[in-house]
C-alpha positions in Angstrom: 81.2 -6.4 -34.0 78.6 -8.0 -31.9 77.5 -11.8 -31.5 74.0 -13.0 -31.4 73.8 -15.9 -28.9 70.7 -18.2 -29.0 70.1 -21.1 -26.6 69.0 -24.1 -28.5 69.1 -27.0 -25.9 67.8 -27.5 -22.3 70.7 -26.9 -19.3 69.0 -29.8 -17.7 71.7 -32.4 -17.2 74.6 -30.0 -17.6 77.2 -29.1 -15.0 76.5 -26.2 -12.4 79.3 -24.2 -14.5 77.6 -24.9 -17.6 74.4 -23.4 -16.0 76.2 -20.6 -14.4 77.5 -19.7 -17.7 74.2 -19.7 -19.5 72.9 -17.2 -16.8 75.9 -15.1 -17.1 75.2 -14.7 -20.9 71.6 -13.8 -19.9 70.1 -17.0 -21.2 67.3 -18.6 -19.3 65.2 -20.8 -21.7 65.3 -22.4 -24.9 64.6 -19.8 -27.5 66.1 -16.9 -25.7 68.6 -14.7 -27.8 71.0 -12.1 -26.6 73.5 -9.7 -28.4 77.0 -9.2 -26.8 79.9 -7.5 -27.9 82.5 -9.7 -29.6 85.1 -10.0 -26.7 87.4 -12.9 -25.9 85.6 -13.4 -22.6 82.3 -13.9 -24.4 83.9 -16.2 -26.7 85.2 -18.4 -23.9 81.7 -18.4 -22.2 80.2 -19.7 -25.8 83.0 -22.2 -26.0 81.9 -23.6 -22.6 78.4 -24.1 -23.6 78.8 -24.6 -27.4 76.8 -27.5 -27.3 73.7 -25.9 -25.9 73.7 -22.6 -27.9 74.0 -21.3 -31.4 75.7 -17.9 -32.2 76.4 -15.7 -35.3 77.9 -12.4 -35.8 75.9 -9.4 -36.4 76.6 -5.7 -37.3 
């Protein structure tokens, strides 16, 4: 199982940790999408920036 993560809001105004989390996910700008393995580490990163991204499960 994999997860598609899309950045929907700007990182401007976010904490340094939130910015680093977006970079760790591979997101650089609004509209960027990445597909990651569904792992607890990735779920935790998404939870940290849940207000800046959307995600969906893909096969």
